[in-house]
C-alpha positions as semicolon CSV with decimal commas, in nm:
position;residue;x (nm);y (nm);z (nm)
1;M;0,572;-15,265;12,625
2;K;0,807;-15,512;12,526
3;L;0,957;-15,446;12,166
4;L;1,193;-15,664;11,939
5;V;1,423;-15,476;11,729
6;D;1,488;-15,666;11,370
7;C;1,825;-15,581;11,234
8;M;1,896;-15,874;10,991
9;P;1,835;-15,677;10,687
10;L;2,084;-15,451;10,762
11;S;2,457;-15,542;10,614
12;K;2,601;-15,193;10,588
13;G;2,577;-14,830;10,545
14;G;2,326;-14,582;10,683
15;G;2,120;-14,844;10,786
16;I;2,366;-14,973;11,043
17;Q;2,415;-14,595;11,204
18;V;2,051;-14,571;11,205
19;A;2,074;-14,898;11,404
20;D;2,343;-14,819;11,579
21;A;2,155;-14,570;11,713
22;L;1,842;-14,681;11,854
23;L;1,998;-14,955;12,010
24;Q;2,228;-14,726;12,189
25;N;1,917;-14,510;12,274
26;L;1,716;-14,870;12,402
27;R;2,003;-14,915;12,630
28;A;2,042;-14,585;12,813
29;Q;1,665;-14,606;12,852
30;S;1,396;-14,852;13,136
31;R;1,104;-14,763;12,926
32;I;1,119;-15,069;12,730
33;D;1,177;-15,420;12,717
34;W;1,325;-15,472;12,395
35;M;1,507;-15,722;12,272
36;A;1,735;-15,693;11,891
37;V;1,818;-15,991;11,626
38;V;2,100;-15,880;11,464
39;P;2,299;-16,070;11,148
40;N;2,614;-16,157;11,214
41;N;2,789;-15,981;10,868
42;A;2,651;-15,668;11,031
43;S;2,966;-15,427;10,965
44;K;3,058;-15,180;11,241
45;L;2,758;-15,227;11,446
46;A;2,909;-15,216;11,767
47;L;2,716;-15,475;12,006
48;P;2,801;-15,494;12,388
49;K;2,821;-15,762;12,652
50;D;2,406;-15,839;12,693
51;P;2,206;-16,075;12,672
52;R;1,957;-15,873;12,453
53;Y;2,123;-15,944;12,163
54;V;2,104;-16,211;11,950
55;T;2,326;-16,335;11,690
56;L;2,196;-16,462;11,337
57;P;2,412;-16,638;11,063
58;K;2,361;-16,448;10,750
59;R;2,641;-16,554;10,513
60;S;2,449;-16,708;10,307
61;P;2,097;-16,699;10,107
62;L;2,065;-17,008;10,302
63;D;2,103;-16,856;10,573
64;V;1,844;-16,556;10,511
65;L;1,563;-16,887;10,430
66;N;1,652;-16,958;10,750
67;S;1,632;-16,686;10,935
68;R;1,257;-16,678;10,888
69;F;1,174;-16,955;11,081
70;L;1,420;-16,828;11,328
71;L;1,301;-16,486;11,380
72;A;0,934;-16,615;11,427
73;E;1,050;-16,861;11,690
74;I;1,289;-16,568;11,834
75;E;0,904;-16,417;11,898
76;K;0,722;-16,658;11,992
77;R;0,969;-16,683;12,255
78;Y;1,000;-16,348;12,332
79;R;0,614;-16,211;12,285
80;P;0,684;-15,898;12,164
81;D;0,440;-15,592;12,175
82;L;0,543;-15,461;11,861
83;V;0,826;-15,607;11,584
84;F;1,045;-15,330;11,431
85;T;1,246;-15,420;11,128
86;V;1,472;-15,084;11,085
87;F;1,488;-15,107;10,737
88;G;1,309;-15,343;10,566
89;P;1,206;-15,565;10,341
90;P;1,164;-15,807;10,667
91;Y;1,205;-16,143;10,593
92;Y;0,944;-16,245;10,771
93;R;0,549;-16,191;10,930
94;S;0,542;-16,121;11,221
95;S;0,239;-16,211;11,456
96;A;0,277;-15,908;11,661
97;P;0,202;-15,552;11,488
98;H;0,517;-15,495;11,233
99;L;0,629;-15,153;11,160
100;V;0,901;-15,146;10,910
101;G;1,134;-14,892;10,845
102;F;1,190;-14,799;10,450
103;A;1,529;-14,686;10,235
104;L;1,529;-14,884;9,903
105;P;1,474;-14,568;9,653
106;R;1,463;-14,761;9,354
107;L;1,145;-14,926;9,450
108;I;1,002;-14,569;9,452
109;Y;1,177;-14,394;9,206
110;P;1,258;-14,458;8,817
111;S;1,573;-14,666;8,750
112;A;1,892;-14,414;8,776
113;V;2,081;-14,726;8,643
114;P;2,002;-14,979;8,394
115;L;1,901;-15,277;8,566
116;S;1,928;-15,671;8,528
117;A;1,614;-15,889;8,492
118;I;1,749;-16,037;8,832
119;E;1,687;-15,720;8,992
120;R;1,477;-15,658;8,840
121;A;1,295;-15,966;8,992
122;K;1,471;-15,859;9,314
123;D;1,304;-15,570;9,294
124;R;0,914;-15,698;9,242
125;V;1,011;-15,988;9,569
126;R;1,119;-15,721;9,768
127;S;0,795;-15,493;9,714
128;A;0,624;-15,790;9,769
129;L;0,807;-15,858;10,102
130;L;0,741;-15,509;10,220
131;R;0,338;-15,548;10,208
132;R;0,372;-15,756;10,497
133;A;0,421;-15,482;10,722
134;D;0,149;-15,323;10,908
135;Q;0,291;-14,937;10,947
136;F;0,591;-14,808;10,794
137;V;0,857;-14,543;10,878
138;V;1,029;-14,312;10,620
139;E;1,260;-13,969;10,649
140;T;1,088;-13,764;10,422
141;E;0,758;-13,629;10,348
142;V;0,812;-13,738;9,956
143;V;0,941;-14,070;10,021
144;R;0,609;-14,088;10,209
145;Q;0,399;-13,997;9,941
146;L;0,615;-14,211;9,666
147;L;0,585;-14,534;9,910
148;A;0,216;-14,491;9,878
149;T;0,124;-14,396;9,546
150;R;0,424;-14,707;9,432
151;L;0,337;-14,925;9,689
152;C;-0,036;-14,899;9,680
153;V;-0,004;-14,775;10,057
154;A;-0,240;-14,641;10,297
155;L;-0,060;-14,270;10,387
156;H;-0,224;-14,329;10,729
157;S;-0,040;-14,593;10,804
158;I;0,347;-14,451;10,679
159;A;0,527;-14,202;10,918
160;V;0,791;-13,954;10,909
161;I;1,107;-13,951;11,129
162;G;1,349;-13,729;11,027
163;N;1,722;-13,882;10,959
164;S;1,911;-13,776;11,255
165;L;2,274;-13,790;11,394
166;N;2,374;-14,051;11,517
167;P;2,441;-14,006;11,938
168;T;2,851;-14,126;11,876
169;I;2,881;-13,862;11,539
170;A;2,692;-13,577;11,748
171;S;2,935;-13,624;12,030
172;M;3,217;-13,543;11,771
173;T;3,302;-13,162;11,841
174;P;3,381;-12,958;11,464
175;Q;3,729;-12,882;11,395
176;P;3,824;-12,556;11,170
177;L;3,902;-12,644;10,776
178;P;4,213;-12,771;10,737
179;A;4,427;-12,611;10,435
180;T;4,365;-12,708;10,087
181;D;4,719;-12,722;9,955
182;S;4,657;-13,116;9,945
183;P;4,277;-13,114;9,961
184;K;4,111;-13,506;10,085
185;I;3,797;-13,477;9,949
186;L;3,555;-13,762;10,210
187;V;3,339;-14,025;9,987
188;P;3,141;-14,157;10,309
189;A;2,914;-14,448;10,140
190;A;2,877;-14,830;10,096
191;Y;2,879;-14,932;9,771
192;Y;2,544;-14,912;9,636
193;P;2,515;-14,945;9,264
194;H;2,253;-14,580;9,307
195;K;2,523;-14,403;9,488
196;N;2,790;-14,363;9,201
197;L;3,083;-14,426;9,321
198;D;3,235;-14,575;9,013
199;F;3,187;-14,175;8,905
200;V;3,516;-14,071;9,113
201;P;3,764;-14,172;8,894
202;L;3,626;-13,992;8,613
203;V;3,568;-13,708;8,838
204;A;3,993;-13,730;8,940
205;A;4,079;-13,755;8,570
206;S;3,877;-13,420;8,450
207;M;4,050;-13,238;8,805
208;A;4,378;-13,334;8,682
209;S;4,305;-13,237;8,352
210;L;4,161;-12,950;8,457
211;V;4,409;-12,842;8,697
212;P;4,732;-13,042;8,618
213;G;4,990;-13,110;8,871
214;I;4,730;-13,034;9,112
215;K;4,735;-13,249;9,463
216;F;4,419;-13,389;9,578
217;E;4,265;-13,715;9,700
218;F;3,943;-13,887;9,682
219;Q;3,886;-14,090;10,031
220;L;3,622;-14,383;9,957
221;T;3,517;-14,607;10,286
222;L;3,449;-14,909;10,080
223;P;3,608;-15,233;10,248
224;A;3,985;-15,284;10,080
225;S;3,904;-15,641;9,971
226;S;3,618;-15,562;9,787
227;P;3,573;-15,669;9,416
228;E;3,347;-15,297;9,386
229;W;3,674;-15,125;9,539
230;A;3,887;-15,337;9,301
231;N;3,678;-15,248;9,015
232;I;3,683;-14,831;9,092
233;R;4,099;-14,896;9,137
234;R;4,094;-15,026;8,790
235;S;3,929;-14,770;8,676
236;A;4,175;-14,484;8,817
237;Q;4,466;-14,653;8,723
238;A;4,301;-14,692;8,365
239;L;4,268;-14,362;8,402
240;G;4,605;-14,235;8,529
241;V;4,485;-14,114;8,867
242;A;4,506;-14,390;9,048
243;E;4,706;-14,145;9,333
244;H;4,417;-13,927;9,331
245;V;4,167;-14,245;9,490
246;R;4,221;-14,404;9,739
247;T;3,973;-14,650;10,056
248;L;3,999;-14,550;10,403
249;G;3,816;-14,899;10,421
250;A;3,496;-14,978;10,575
251;L;3,509;-14,778;10,929
252;S;3,369;-14,720;11,256
253;L;3,184;-14,430;11,386
254;D;3,512;-14,297;11,527
255;E;3,739;-14,345;11,255
256;L;3,448;-14,202;11,050
257;S;3,416;-13,880;11,292
258;A;3,806;-13,889;11,183
259;A;3,814;-13,849;10,823
260;Y;3,510;-13,574;10,862
261;V;3,789;-13,383;11,040
262;S;4,032;-13,472;10,827
263;C;3,877;-13,372;10,553
264;S;3,830;-13,024;10,346
265;L;3,514;-13,136;10,112
266;V;3,229;-13,386;10,147
267;F;3,147;-13,546;9,802
268;L;2,882;-13,741;9,755
269;P;2,725;-13,805;9,359
270;T;2,438;-14,032;9,481
271;L;2,154;-14,094;9,159
272;L;1,915;-14,178;9,430
273;E;1,795;-14,168;9,836
274;A;1,517;-14,208;10,044
275;S;1,758;-14,001;10,270
276;T;2,080;-14,003;10,403
277;A;2,320;-13,961;10,679
278;V;2,595;-13,805;10,476
279;Y;2,419;-13,485;10,454
280;P;2,373;-13,425;10,812
281;E;2,714;-13,556;10,911
282;A;2,900;-13,317;10,651
283;F;2,662;-13,043;10,820
284;H;2,765;-13,130;11,168
285;F;3,148;-13,147;11,104
286;R;3,133;-12,794;10,950
287;R;3,228;-12,932;10,588
288;P;3,106;-12,760;10,271
289;L;2,903;-13,065;10,028
290;V;2,947;-13,127;9,726
291;T;2,616;-13,319;9,553
292;S;2,388;-13,401;9,325
293;D;2,159;-13,167;9,159
294;L;1,840;-13,368;9,180
295;S;1,497;-13,283;9,382
296;F;1,585;-13,561;9,706
297;A;1,920;-13,330;9,761
298;K;1,734;-13,015;9,725
299;E;1,521;-13,132;9,954
300;L;1,770;-13,276;10,249
301;C;2,016;-12,972;10,212
302;G;1,810;-12,660;10,085
303;P;2,089;-12,326;10,028
304;A;2,347;-12,553;10,229
305;A;2,547;-12,733;9,938
306;E;2,705;-12,701;9,621
307;Y;2,473;-12,914;9,307
308;T;2,621;-13,058;9,015
309;S;2,580;-13,290;8,785
310;P;2,575;-13,702;8,854
311;R;2,679;-13,720;8,530
312;D;2,906;-13,516;8,427
313;P;3,247;-13,549;8,516
314;N;3,377;-13,230;8,409
315;A;3,064;-13,030;8,561
316;A;3,157;-13,204;8,912
317;A;3,509;-13,127;8,911
318;S;3,414;-12,788;8,814
319;S;3,200;-12,768;9,124
320;I;3,493;-12,927;9,327
321;L;3,799;-12,698;9,225
322;R;3,503;-12,409;9,236
323;V;3,427;-12,457;9,614
324;L;3,800;-12,618;9,718
325;E;3,908;-12,235;9,579
326;P;4,004;-12,006;9,870
327;S;3,680;-11,814;9,805
328;P;3,372;-11,675;10,024
329;I;3,183;-11,984;9,875
330;R;3,362;-12,272;10,137
331;E;3,220;-12,036;10,442
332;L;2,942;-12,008;10,338
333;L;2,832;-12,310;10,290
334;V;2,963;-12,418;10,625
335;E;2,729;-12,168;10,760
336;R;2,425;-12,259;10,518
337;G;2,469;-12,655;10,660
338;I;2,456;-12,563;11,011
339;K;2,159;-12,357;10,916
340;Q;2,040;-12,645;10,785
341;L;2,109;-12,884;11,043
342;A;1,898;-12,729;11,281
343;N;1,607;-12,876;11,001
344;Y;1,705;-13,245;11,138
345;P;1,597;-13,395;11,480
346;S;1,856;-13,442;11,724
347;P;1,933;-13,783;11,833
348;E;1,709;-13,744;12,162
349;Q;1,460;-13,548;11,942
350;K;1,394;-13,896;11,716
351;F;1,460;-14,162;11,962
352;T;1,140;-13,977;12,204
353;L;1,003;-13,948;11,811
354;Q;1,053;-14,331;11,793
355;V;0,887;-14,436;12,122
356;E;0,613;-14,239;12,087
357;L;0,514;-14,391;11,753
358;F;0,567;-14,727;11,911
359;E;0,355;-14,671;12,162
360;S;0,090;-14,544;11,889
361;I;0,127;-14,844;11,719
362;V;0,068;-15,074;12,015
363;A;-0,242;-14,885;12,180
364;G;-0,393;-14,868;11,854
365;A;-0,351;-15,277;11,797
366;H;-0,538;-15,289;12,160
367;R;-0,780;-15,094;12,080
368;Q;-0,849;-15,328;11,780
369;Q;-0,839;-15,644;12,001
370;Q;-1,087;-15,514;12,268
371;G;-1,355;-15,441;11,964
372;P;-1,583;-15,120;12,012
373;P;-1,694;-15,088;12,331
374;D;-2,071;-15,234;12,444
375;R;-2,369;-15,031;12,396
376;A;-2,620;-14,920;12,620
377;F;-2,932;-15,016;12,589
């Protein structure tokens, strides 16, 4: 089987980790003949020297438009049996069967943040582009059902393969929880409006008000030069908590692992998710997790998280302070997290499921091309 992996829609966040895991596994096997197309602005996507990688520019809207033709030309030369866009929407319609990963919660859930007319128009375009796919793969059954309903996609054309740890992350050994006299609270997320990262300075201010003189530090993972971090920093300064909120910058997987090891707690105040790597990562590193009291989080975390309001900074601050206290709740959340992680596929299991899905789609396409068997009269 010949597989063309399309990473062009990716630039940051968990999608990069999913692509990195797939490409690591593809490099380690000989069963599939593959080629990958990656954008030149994919943050922290490690690309070893390998002729099977093709890098295309993606620095401007014009680059994105041009990539449609470049991808089509690459497909024409390579002639794959299947094109897999790791996460859509895809930039072009392939000639080969096209499998597209879906992780755009805003398209299937009611909007959690006010949207401008431009953003609403972009979402309509994304929905239209997604309909180019022949098959979809999602990470939870809830998302499968919502995708079918909201985008009018046939259920039989949507596969579910659960999220998993990146192999690099999975190879890192968990360490004991650090002391909580000056705790580091890790907020490991790229900036998207639904991640609700602007909420962090408000929570920091509430913590400082609830426990005067307390030492703590929220650690975000945003590029230090990004306008989003500049806005969050200004907000922290205006609230008088600048010393409690900092960014570690965009991290490699090794750096991210080190951040998990050094933190006392993981905080994700997200408003929407199709899935997220943060939850299994927190469980793997045995760090207590505080996250949003919303249905998607409960589906993914079960009893392994402390749930709180992602809209009420006082409630979130109280939840974090409760988990940071030397009490049985910290160890209980860690123990539950270890058990919850068993509900996620291992990196090896996920790759096996991906290969089985690839082969199933290709086999189905071949059967359609051959047509029904001749009848004997």
